N, C-alpha and C positions, 0 to 999 in steps of 0.2 A: 341262548334260546334259538332254536332252529327257525329259519324263515318259513312262513306258512307256505309260500309258493314252492318250496323245495320238499314239502312233505307228501308222503303217499296219502291216499284216502284214509287208510287205517290209522296212520299216525295222527292225522288231523282229527279224526273222530275220537280217538282216545283222549287227546288233549282237550277237545271240546267238552267231552263228558266230565273231565276233571275240573274244567273251568265252571261248568254248570253246577257241579257239586259244591265247589267253594262258594259260589254266589248264593246257592240255596241255603247253605248253613248260616249265612249272615254274620259270620264272625270275622269278616275282612273289613279293614278300615276303608273309609269312603274313597280315598284316592286310589287305593289298590283295586277296589271293586270297579272303579271306572276303567282302569287299565285292563282288568280282566274282562270286562264287558266288551271293550274294543277288540281285544285279542279273540274273544269268542265270536264276535261278528265276522272277523276276518276268517276264522276257521270254518264257520258255517258257510260262508260264501265259497271258500275253497272246496269244501265237501260237495256242495251243490253243483259246482262246475265239473268236478270229477265224475259225479253221477250222471250229469248231462252228457259228458263225453262217452261214458260207458253205454248209456242208452242209445246214443246215436250210432255207435259201432255195432251194437246188437241189431238195431233196425236195418243195418246195411247188409245183413245176411241175405243172400239170394237163394230163392227156392226154385226147384224144378216144377213142371206142371203138376206133378203128383204130390207136391208139397214137401218133398224131402230137400234138405239143404244141399246146395251145389257149390257153395263157396261164399266168398264175401266180396262186396263191392267196396271200393275205397270210400272212406268217409270224407265228405266234402263239407267243410265248416263254412264255406262261403255261401 
């Protein structure tokens, strides 16, 4: 199983959807459902972080006075 931190947004989202599907069906044993839930929580957190990074990069696009994009400013996570 691939480490969550090594996954792309799309990979993590696909796996999260699969985890949710398994949990919704309710045909998973209790111990496995706990493990799935924990994996799902990690995947959700990873997806949220990837989305926040993307949003921050988009917000760093610089505009000219007339509103046209002129480039990008470096993303400063600090």
